[in-house]
Backbone as CSV, one residue per row, in Angstrom:
resi,resn,N_x,N_y,N_z,CA_x,CA_y,CA_z,C_x,C_y,C_z
1,MET,156.345,-95.978,203.578,155.915,-96.890,202.514,157.142,-97.622,201.983
2,ARG,157.064,-98.966,201.971,158.258,-99.756,201.677,157.875,-101.064,200.968
3,LEU,158.684,-101.451,200.011,158.561,-102.732,199.345,159.722,-103.612,199.784
4,GLU,159.398,-104.798,200.314,160.433,-105.733,200.751,160.281,-107.034,199.980
5,VAL,161.379,-107.487,199.405,161.352,-108.661,198.532,162.402,-109.668,198.995
6,ASP,161.971,-110.907,199.181,162.883,-112.004,199.499,162.330,-113.263,198.822
7,ILE,162.685,-113.445,197.563,162.217,-114.593,196.786,163.328,-115.634,196.783
8,THR,163.079,-116.733,197.458,164.116,-117.763,197.591,164.024,-118.823,196.502
9,GLY,162.891,-118.903,195.812,162.771,-119.891,194.754,161.521,-119.702,193.925
10,LYS,161.652,-119.964,192.620,160.514,-119.965,191.707,160.830,-120.933,190.576
11,THR,159.932,-121.876,190.341,160.110,-122.849,189.266,158.877,-122.846,188.373
12,PHE,159.042,-123.373,187.157,157.879,-123.600,186.304,158.050,-124.925,185.579
13,ARG,156.939,-125.481,185.154,156.933,-126.764,184.449,156.507,-126.531,183.009
14,ASN,157.293,-126.996,182.060,156.968,-126.784,180.653,155.989,-127.847,180.155
15,ALA,155.639,-127.764,178.862,154.634,-128.669,178.308,155.089,-130.120,178.334
16,ALA,156.399,-130.333,178.360,156.930,-131.699,178.408,157.001,-132.248,179.828
17,GLY,156.581,-131.422,180.790,156.599,-131.855,182.176,157.915,-131.642,182.879
18,GLU,158.837,-130.947,182.216,160.154,-130.680,182.807,160.089,-129.458,183.712
19,THR,160.773,-129.523,184.846,160.793,-128.421,185.801,162.052,-127.594,185.621
20,HIS,161.884,-126.270,185.599,163.011,-125.357,185.420,163.016,-124.325,186.549
21,ASP,164.191,-124.047,187.085,164.343,-123.001,188.086,164.425,-121.651,187.389
22,VAL,163.636,-120.690,187.849,163.627,-119.349,187.265,164.335,-118.359,188.186
23,ILE,164.023,-118.419,189.473,164.636,-117.525,190.463,165.196,-118.383,191.586
24,ALA,166.444,-118.118,191.960,167.092,-118.937,192.986,167.371,-118.168,194.269
25,GLY,167.260,-116.849,194.228,167.508,-116.070,195.438,167.702,-114.598,195.144
26,VAL,166.633,-113.818,195.282,166.695,-112.379,195.016,166.088,-111.644,196.209
27,THR,166.875,-110.758,196.798,166.451,-110.006,197.980,166.796,-108.537,197.805
28,PHE,165.817,-107.659,198.063,166.071,-106.218,198.063,164.882,-105.507,198.701
29,ALA,165.038,-104.228,198.953,163.950,-103.408,199.507,164.029,-102.017,198.895
30,LEU,162.860,-101.379,198.755,162.783,-100.024,198.213,161.816,-99.206,199.043
31,ASP,162.149,-97.928,199.233,161.281,-96.998,199.940,160.633,-96.026,198.953
32,ALA,159.612,-95.318,199.413,158.932,-94.325,198.580,159.932,-93.292,198.085
33,GLY,159.795,-92.933,196.830,160.690,-91.953,196.225,161.898,-92.572,195.553
34,GLU,162.138,-93.872,195.787,163.286,-94.543,195.187,162.891,-95.230,193.878
35,VAL,163.841,-95.212,192.928,163.674,-95.937,191.671,164.695,-97.073,191.659
36,GLY,164.202,-98.287,191.776,165.064,-99.456,191.716,165.011,-100.057,190.326
37,VAL,166.138,-100.593,189.878,166.202,-101.199,188.551,166.769,-102.608,188.674
38,LEU,166.019,-103.579,188.160,166.507,-104.951,188.049,167.200,-105.077,186.700
39,VAL,168.506,-105.316,186.730,169.304,-105.395,185.515,169.811,-106.813,185.364
40,GLY,169.494,-107.429,184.243,169.957,-108.789,184.024,169.747,-109.205,182.590
41,PRO,170.374,-110.287,182.167,170.265,-110.737,180.780,168.863,-111.210,180.447
42,SER,168.536,-111.215,179.165,167.231,-111.703,178.718,167.028,-113.137,179.178
43,GLY,165.813,-113.417,179.667,165.483,-114.769,180.086,165.900,-115.135,181.487
44,CYS,166.371,-114.154,182.274,166.857,-114.499,183.613,165.749,-114.533,184.663
45,GLY,164.524,-114.186,184.286,163.415,-114.253,185.235,162.920,-112.910,185.724
46,LYS,163.347,-111.815,185.077,162.953,-110.470,185.548,161.449,-110.246,185.447
47,SER,160.858,-110.603,184.310,159.420,-110.387,184.138,158.610,-111.267,185.083
48,THR,159.074,-112.501,185.300,158.417,-113.380,186.268,158.433,-112.746,187.651
49,MET,159.554,-112.138,187.999,159.675,-111.490,189.305,158.678,-110.338,189.442
50,LEU,158.500,-109.568,188.377,157.562,-108.447,188.440,156.137,-108.935,188.659
51,ARG,155.763,-110.033,188.025,154.418,-110.583,188.226,154.223,-111.008,189.682
52,ILE,155.281,-111.529,190.290,155.201,-111.882,191.712,155.018,-110.626,192.555
53,LEU,155.803,-109.591,192.258,155.751,-108.366,193.060,154.405,-107.664,192.920
54,ALA,153.785,-107.782,191.747,152.484,-107.143,191.517,151.339,-107.961,192.102
55,GLY,151.635,-109.154,192.625,150.588,-109.994,193.182,149.852,-110.819,192.152
56,LEU,150.430,-110.954,190.940,149.793,-111.722,189.870,150.223,-113.184,189.869
57,ASP,151.273,-113.512,190.603,151.789,-114.873,190.686,152.125,-115.156,192.153
58,HIS,151.420,-116.131,192.734,151.615,-116.452,194.151,152.373,-117.761,194.342
59,ASP,152.745,-118.400,193.256,153.386,-119.708,193.323,154.910,-119.545,193.362
60,PHE,155.427,-119.196,194.514,156.868,-119.018,194.689,157.227,-119.269,196.142
61,GLN,158.516,-119.414,196.393,158.997,-119.567,197.760,159.614,-118.245,198.209
62,GLY,159.320,-117.856,199.417,159.859,-116.607,199.937,158.761,-115.685,200.412
63,HIS,159.047,-114.407,200.406,158.124,-113.426,200.976,158.241,-112.101,200.238
64,VAL,157.089,-111.495,199.944,157.037,-110.145,199.363,156.073,-109.323,200.196
65,SER,156.539,-108.172,200.660,155.703,-107.276,201.454,155.522,-105.965,200.711
66,ARG,154.281,-105.728,200.259,153.936,-104.461,199.609,153.249,-103.545,200.614
67,PRO,153.297,-102.221,200.376,152.569,-101.312,201.273,151.085,-101.673,201.311
68,ALA,150.509,-101.676,202.494,149.097,-102.038,202.643,148.219,-101.101,201.825
69,GLY,147.339,-101.680,201.026,146.410,-100.886,200.231,147.038,-100.103,199.103
70,ALA,148.246,-100.450,198.722,148.962,-99.682,197.695,148.272,-99.791,196.337
71,ARG,148.168,-98.659,195.646,147.729,-98.657,194.250,148.930,-99.041,193.386
72,VAL,148.730,-99.993,192.489,149.820,-100.490,191.653,149.587,-100.067,190.207
73,GLY,150.602,-99.452,189.601,150.600,-99.167,188.169,151.585,-100.097,187.502
74,PHE,151.139,-100.805,186.451,151.986,-101.815,185.815,152.058,-101.526,184.325
75,VAL,153.272,-101.373,183.805,153.495,-101.233,182.371,154.142,-102.518,181.883
76,PHE,153.399,-103.306,181.112,153.888,-104.571,180.608,154.804,-104.352,179.400
77,GLN,155.490,-105.431,178.988,156.380,-105.322,177.838,155.612,-104.932,176.587
78,GLU,154.404,-105.441,176.430,153.532,-105.043,175.326,152.491,-104.066,175.857
79,PRO,152.096,-103.049,175.043,151.181,-102.008,175.551,149.842,-102.537,176.070
80,ARG,149.309,-103.608,175.466,148.054,-104.220,175.924,146.897,-103.229,175.980
81,LEU,146.721,-102.489,174.907,145.617,-101.533,174.821,144.390,-102.206,174.224
82,LEU,143.212,-101.768,174.646,141.969,-102.281,174.069,141.750,-101.614,172.719
83,PRO,141.725,-102.388,171.625,141.693,-101.787,170.279,140.401,-101.053,169.955
84,TRP,139.309,-101.370,170.655,138.026,-100.736,170.364,137.777,-99.479,171.215
85,ARG,138.769,-99.085,171.990,138.649,-97.879,172.798,139.717,-96.871,172.393
86,SER,139.386,-95.598,172.494,140.329,-94.539,172.140,141.449,-94.462,173.172
87,VAL,142.444,-93.640,172.872,143.552,-93.428,173.798,143.029,-92.975,175.160
88,GLU,142.201,-91.947,175.166,141.697,-91.427,176.446,140.837,-92.468,177.153
89,GLU,140.027,-93.211,176.396,139.176,-94.230,177.017,140.025,-95.352,177.627
90,ASN,141.119,-95.728,176.969,142.008,-96.744,177.532,142.582,-96.290,178.867
91,VAL,142.897,-95.002,178.959,143.455,-94.472,180.200,142.373,-94.343,181.267
92,ARG,141.237,-93.794,180.899,140.168,-93.580,181.880,139.535,-94.884,182.355
93,LEU,139.711,-95.948,181.598,139.168,-97.230,182.022,139.766,-97.666,183.353
94,VAL,141.072,-97.381,183.563,141.721,-97.762,184.825,141.709,-96.623,185.834
95,ALA,141.432,-95.410,185.359,141.411,-94.240,186.252,140.183,-93.393,185.933
96,PRO,138.993,-93.919,186.197,137.759,-93.229,185.798,137.556,-91.880,186.484
97,ARG,138.180,-91.708,187.650,138.004,-90.451,188.378,139.218,-89.535,188.232
98,ALA,140.026,-89.785,187.225,141.233,-88.978,187.021,140.878,-87.515,186.828
99,ASN,141.607,-86.646,187.532,141.414,-85.207,187.415,141.733,-84.762,185.991
100,ALA,140.834,-83.970,185.395,140.989,-83.576,183.994,142.276,-82.792,183.758
101,ALA,142.605,-81.894,184.672,143.818,-81.088,184.507,145.069,-81.953,184.619
102,LYS,145.066,-82.879,185.586,146.226,-83.767,185.744,146.385,-84.681,184.537
103,LEU,145.244,-85.146,183.997,145.295,-86.009,182.825,145.826,-85.246,181.616
104,ALA,145.391,-84.003,181.468,145.874,-83.175,180.366,147.381,-82.949,180.486
105,ALA,147.859,-82.720,181.705,149.296,-82.518,181.923,150.075,-83.793,181.620
106,LEU,149.510,-84.939,181.984,150.145,-86.225,181.711,150.257,-86.460,180.207
107,PHE,149.173,-86.190,179.487,149.195,-86.335,178.028,150.198,-85.370,177.391
108,GLU,150.324,-84.192,177.965,151.259,-83.204,177.423,152.697,-83.692,177.551
109,VAL,153.062,-84.184,178.725,154.430,-84.674,178.938,154.744,-85.826,177.990
110,LEU,153.771,-86.711,177.769,153.986,-87.904,176.953,153.674,-87.677,175.469
111,GLU,153.425,-86.441,175.088,153.169,-86.083,173.682,151.956,-86.835,173.129
112,LEU,150.913,-86.904,173.937,149.694,-87.597,173.528,148.493,-86.668,173.339
113,SER,148.701,-85.387,173.536,147.568,-84.451,173.511,146.805,-84.501,172.194
114,ALA,147.522,-84.689,171.097,146.875,-84.702,169.783,146.300,-86.064,169.428
115,HIS,146.456,-87.031,170.324,146.046,-88.407,170.007,144.968,-88.936,170.943
116,ARG,144.361,-88.079,171.715,143.411,-88.534,172.728,142.249,-89.316,172.134
117,ASN,141.820,-88.953,170.920,140.671,-89.605,170.297,141.060,-90.662,169.271
118,HIS,142.358,-90.922,169.146,142.806,-91.969,168.221,142.634,-93.341,168.857
119,PHE,142.594,-94.356,167.991,142.469,-95.734,168.459,143.820,-96.434,168.325
120,PRO,144.066,-97.482,169.124,145.374,-98.136,169.111,145.883,-98.536,167.738
121,GLY,144.972,-98.943,166.847,145.377,-99.332,165.505,145.949,-98.185,164.686
122,GLU,145.729,-96.960,165.138,146.242,-95.786,164.435,147.576,-95.309,165.006
123,LEU,148.084,-95.981,166.022,149.270,-95.515,166.738,150.519,-96.293,166.349
124,SER,151.654,-95.609,166.363,152.947,-96.283,166.236,153.250,-97.002,167.553
125,LEU,154.276,-97.859,167.540,154.657,-98.550,168.769,155.063,-97.553,169.849
126,GLY,155.791,-96.494,169.456,156.210,-95.491,170.425,155.032,-94.815,171.095
127,LEU,154.006,-94.465,170.310,152.814,-93.834,170.881,152.032,-94.820,171.747
128,ALA,151.948,-96.060,171.304,151.240,-97.066,172.102,151.924,-97.251,173.457
129,ARG,153.254,-97.226,173.474,153.971,-97.340,174.749,153.693,-96.124,175.626
130,ARG,153.552,-94.966,175.028,153.217,-93.763,175.800,151.835,-93.883,176.436
131,VAL,150.891,-94.458,175.705,149.543,-94.644,176.263,149.597,-95.617,177.446
132,ALA,150.382,-96.673,177.313,150.524,-97.627,178.419,151.118,-96.941,179.645
133,LEU,152.080,-96.054,179.420,152.656,-95.298,180.536,151.631,-94.346,181.143
134,ALA,150.872,-93.664,180.290,149.846,-92.745,180.787,148.826,-93.486,181.639
135,ARG,148.460,-94.673,181.204,147.495,-95.484,181.952,148.034,-95.827,183.339
136,ALA,149.320,-96.176,183.413,149.904,-96.530,184.709,150.033,-95.328,185.626
137,PHE,150.467,-94.190,185.091,150.639,-92.993,185.914,149.301,-92.376,186.305
138,ALA,148.263,-92.578,185.490,146.966,-91.948,185.758,146.330,-92.452,187.041
139,VAL,146.663,-93.660,187.465,146.070,-94.184,188.702,146.759,-93.616,189.937
140,GLU,147.771,-92.763,189.710,148.562,-92.178,190.794,149.059,-93.291,191.723
141,PRO,149.908,-94.178,191.175,150.300,-95.380,191.921,151.201,-95.101,193.113
142,ASP,151.095,-95.972,194.094,152.057,-95.998,195.190,153.253,-96.876,194.803
143,LEU,152.977,-97.871,193.967,154.006,-98.772,193.449,153.873,-98.810,191.934
144,LEU,154.907,-98.369,191.244,154.926,-98.364,189.778,155.911,-99.417,189.304
145,ILE,155.440,-100.315,188.441,156.266,-101.399,187.907,156.361,-101.242,186.399
146,LEU,157.580,-101.183,185.891,157.818,-100.963,184.461,158.629,-102.129,183.911
147,ASP,158.041,-102.895,182.997,158.711,-104.054,182.418,159.194,-103.710,181.007
148,GLU,160.477,-103.392,180.872,161.089,-103.070,179.581,160.249,-102.058,178.792
149,PRO,159.969,-100.877,179.356,159.073,-99.923,178.681,159.654,-99.323,177.406
150,LEU,160.963,-99.471,177.175,161.597,-98.879,175.995,162.008,-99.923,174.963
151,ALA,161.573,-101.154,175.154,161.980,-102.235,174.254,161.477,-101.994,172.836
152,SER,162.298,-102.365,171.864,161.959,-102.334,170.433,161.807,-100.933,169.860
153,LEU,162.281,-99.909,170.574,162.255,-98.545,170.053,163.648,-98.169,169.571
154,ASP,163.725,-97.324,168.532,165.044,-96.885,168.082,165.659,-95.975,169.139
155,ALA,166.968,-95.766,169.041,167.710,-95.088,170.107,167.191,-93.681,170.383
156,ALA,166.887,-92.938,169.333,166.428,-91.554,169.520,165.073,-91.519,170.226
157,LEU,164.150,-92.361,169.786,162.819,-92.397,170.393,162.892,-92.910,171.823
158,ALA,163.711,-93.944,172.048,163.864,-94.478,173.394,164.441,-93.421,174.335
159,GLY,165.409,-92.636,173.843,165.996,-91.589,174.668,164.996,-90.524,175.054
160,ARG,164.138,-90.124,174.093,163.127,-89.100,174.389,162.098,-89.617,175.383
161,LEU,161.662,-90.865,175.186,160.674,-91.435,176.098,161.275,-91.651,177.484
162,ARG,162.551,-92.028,177.538,163.232,-92.192,178.824,163.248,-90.875,179.589
163,ASP,163.493,-89.771,178.897,163.484,-88.459,179.548,162.092,-88.117,180.071
164,GLN,161.067,-88.486,179.319,159.698,-88.211,179.752,159.340,-89.040,180.981
165,ILE,159.773,-90.282,181.001,159.542,-91.123,182.184,160.223,-90.507,183.404
166,ALA,161.443,-90.006,183.210,162.173,-89.388,184.322,161.424,-88.187,184.875
167,VAL,160.871,-87.362,183.994,160.097,-86.192,184.428,158.903,-86.638,185.265
168,LEU,158.185,-87.645,184.801,157.002,-88.112,185.521,157.367,-88.729,186.871
169,MET,158.465,-89.454,186.935,158.883,-90.054,188.204,159.323,-88.991,189.203
170,ASP,160.019,-87.964,188.718,160.541,-86.933,189.614,159.438,-86.120,190.268
171,ASN,158.259,-86.093,189.674,157.152,-85.296,190.202,156.227,-86.094,191.115
172,ARG,156.605,-87.325,191.445,155.734,-88.179,192.244,156.528,-88.903,193.325
173,SER,155.885,-89.101,194.475,156.510,-89.850,195.567,155.911,-91.248,195.581
174,MET,156.635,-92.189,195.004,156.143,-93.558,194.908,157.345,-94.486,194.850
175,ILE,157.089,-95.754,195.040,158.113,-96.774,194.843,158.079,-97.158,193.369
176,THR,159.216,-97.115,192.710,159.276,-97.463,191.292,160.269,-98.585,191.090
177,LEU,159.846,-99.595,190.337,160.728,-100.710,190.004,160.701,-100.911,188.498
178,LEU,161.867,-100.816,187.895,162.034,-100.939,186.450,162.839,-102.189,186.139
179,VAL,162.437,-102.911,185.119,163.202,-104.044,184.614,163.788,-103.683,183.264
180,THR,165.067,-103.979,183.075,165.701,-103.733,181.782,166.942,-104.605,181.652
181,HIS,167.315,-104.878,180.397,168.611,-105.504,180.141,169.588,-104.471,179.591
182,ASP,169.110,-103.217,179.463,169.910,-102.134,178.887,170.548,-101.332,180.023
183,VAL,171.864,-101.408,180.121,172.577,-100.751,181.218,172.431,-99.232,181.145
184,ASP,172.382,-98.674,179.941,172.247,-97.229,179.797,170.934,-96.739,180.403
185,ASP,169.838,-97.433,180.103,168.542,-97.072,180.700,168.601,-97.174,182.217
186,ALA,169.230,-98.228,182.708,169.319,-98.437,184.152,170.045,-97.288,184.832
187,VAL,171.173,-96.879,184.262,171.995,-95.834,184.887,171.320,-94.471,184.799
188,ARG,170.622,-94.210,183.724,169.995,-92.894,183.545,168.711,-92.737,184.339
189,LEU,168.041,-93.848,184.675,166.756,-93.761,185.363,166.797,-94.181,186.832
190,GLY,167.712,-95.067,187.199,167.654,-95.675,188.521,168.393,-94.920,189.611
191,ASP,167.948,-95.143,190.845,168.673,-94.696,192.039,169.476,-95.846,192.631
192,ARG,168.901,-97.044,192.536,169.572,-98.246,193.029,169.430,-99.336,191.983
193,LEU,170.550,-99.941,191.630,170.565,-100.970,190.600,170.817,-102.328,191.257
194,PHE,169.982,-103.297,190.935,170.128,-104.651,191.444,170.545,-105.534,190.270
195,LEU,171.789,-105.970,190.291,172.351,-106.744,189.193,172.073,-108.223,189.411
196,LEU,171.512,-108.866,188.387,171.073,-110.254,188.499,171.893,-111.160,187.592
197,SER,172.025,-112.400,188.019,172.729,-113.417,187.247,171.825,-113.966,186.146
198,PRO,172.391,-114.713,185.186,171.551,-115.476,184.262,170.667,-116.438,185.040
199,ARG,169.617,-116.930,184.388,168.665,-117.827,185.040,169.347,-119.086,185.566
200,PRO,168.964,-119.484,186.783,167.988,-118.870,187.705,168.568,-117.623,188.366
201,ALA,167.769,-116.571,188.430,168.247,-115.269,188.887,168.688,-115.287,190.344
202,ARG,169.849,-114.687,190.572,170.379,-114.461,191.920,170.922,-113.044,191.982
203,ASN,170.972,-112.481,193.175,171.635,-111.191,193.358,173.126,-111.327,193.069
204,LEU,173.638,-110.470,192.194,175.081,-110.374,191.990,175.667,-109.205,192.765
205,ALA,174.971,-108.077,192.709,175.466,-106.871,193.387,174.360,-105.833,193.436
206,GLU,174.528,-104.864,194.330,173.644,-103.704,194.403,174.506,-102.450,194.279
207,LEU,174.064,-101.524,193.454,174.812,-100.296,193.209,173.899,-99.100,193.440
208,ARG,174.312,-98.197,194.331,173.567,-96.966,194.583,174.168,-95.834,193.758
209,ILE,173.291,-95.005,193.174,173.735,-93.841,192.407,173.288,-92.605,193.160
210,ALA,174.242,-91.864,193.688,173.925,-90.740,194.560,173.433,-89.512,193.789
211,ALA,173.982,-89.270,192.614,173.653,-88.051,191.866,172.220,-88.101,191.336
212,PRO,171.469,-86.990,191.449,170.125,-86.951,190.859,170.181,-87.215,189.357
213,ARG,169.079,-87.722,188.800,169.062,-88.070,187.376,169.475,-86.911,186.477
214,ASN,168.986,-85.720,186.784,169.274,-84.589,185.900,170.657,-83.990,186.108
215,LYS,171.440,-84.561,187.027,172.799,-84.076,187.288,173.867,-85.066,186.810
216,ARG,173.450,-86.175,186.209,174.408,-87.197,185.786,174.970,-86.858,184.408
217,GLY,176.232,-86.507,184.378,176.878,-86.176,183.116,177.344,-87.421,182.383
218,ASP,177.754,-87.235,181.140,178.167,-88.367,180.314,179.354,-89.115,180.921
219,ALA,180.292,-88.382,181.496,181.478,-89.027,182.067,181.092,-89.897,183.263
220,GLU,180.199,-89.382,184.123,179.774,-90.157,185.290,178.975,-91.387,184.855
221,ILE,178.110,-91.210,183.871,177.314,-92.331,183.375,178.219,-93.414,182.801
222,ALA,179.227,-92.997,182.031,180.164,-93.966,181.450,180.922,-94.721,182.538
223,ALA,181.317,-94.010,183.603,182.058,-94.648,184.693,181.179,-95.657,185.430
224,ILE,179.901,-95.316,185.648,178.986,-96.230,186.337,178.744,-97.464,185.480
225,LYS,178.571,-97.276,184.179,178.355,-98.410,183.282,179.559,-99.354,183.285
226,LEU,180.755,-98.769,183.308,181.961,-99.593,183.359,182.027,-100.377,184.665
227,ASP,181.646,-99.734,185.768,181.619,-100.400,187.068,180.648,-101.578,187.046
228,ILE,179.484,-101.355,186.425,178.485,-102.424,186.343,179.042,-103.620,185.572
229,MET,179.643,-103.355,184.435,180.161,-104.448,183.622,181.268,-105.212,184.353
230,ARG,182.053,-104.499,185.141,183.075,-105.178,185.933,182.439,-106.057,187.005
231,ARG,181.378,-105.536,187.624,180.723,-106.275,188.699,180.068,-107.562,188.187
232,ILE,179.511,-107.505,186.999,178.837,-108.691,186.466,179.802,-109.586,185.697
233,ASN,181.078,-109.181,185.696,182.121,-110.016,185.108,181.968,-110.184,183.608
234,GLY,181.490,-109.111,182.976,181.622,-108.978,181.534,180.687,-109.780,180.673
235,ASP,181.252,-110.514,179.711,180.533,-110.947,178.524,179.466,-112.007,178.772
236,ASP,179.601,-112.816,179.816,178.721,-113.959,179.944,177.255,-113.580,180.120
237,THR,176.997,-112.375,180.677,175.613,-111.989,180.935,174.934,-111.370,179.723
238,LYS,175.715,-110.968,178.713,175.169,-110.410,177.473,174.273,-109.204,177.740
239,LEU,174.624,-108.378,178.681,173.903,-107.129,178.905,174.294,-106.127,177.845
240,ASP,173.388,-105.197,177.524,173.632,-104.158,176.528,174.185,-102.937,177.241
241,ALA,175.470,-102.657,177.084,176.100,-101.520,177.753,176.372,-100.383,176.785
242,SER,175.698,-100.377,175.645,175.934,-99.327,174.651,175.320,-98.021,175.103
């Protein structure tokens, strides 16, 4: 099972009729069990790229090859929960045949067990993001796409949720692609990092991280982050390396 990406061009036209280049040349491939991370500054076209990879946008130049018949789990930047359905109903809507025991285990990892009957309006942003993650994992995806799943969370909450995502990824054999502008998230979650330029996005570099996620110490993480910042040539990309 393999994802192959070769996007040579993507443009969009604004309301004034002006054409803007979003992606100018991004190429990479991922196999099952690998976690790839697209790292780049805000506005460089990362979210647009994910829509292309998920098959939601066909207006581009190049080629994307997804595994035939692959189940896709997509976590958008916003949770996008149906407000008139409970937490469990939001999850079961996309995974109606989800095994009860597996669903209970998923809710346990994501700290949602006590919120199964709550409605989105009763949830904090952190809990709503957990429900969006539960919905994506519940379909048992072959391809999991995560678009800034930790955005707008405070550092402590983001760190806890990042650890929970790592646990869920480690227990599944799937292709995972994460988008982030946060270098710390990229280094702690990814196996292969694809560094992108400001818009229009181009490949700057690819970095493989050999150590398993749970074996990466603070010193190694700091060294990898420093390497990344050197590769992207520092300040111009405005990446968050904190």
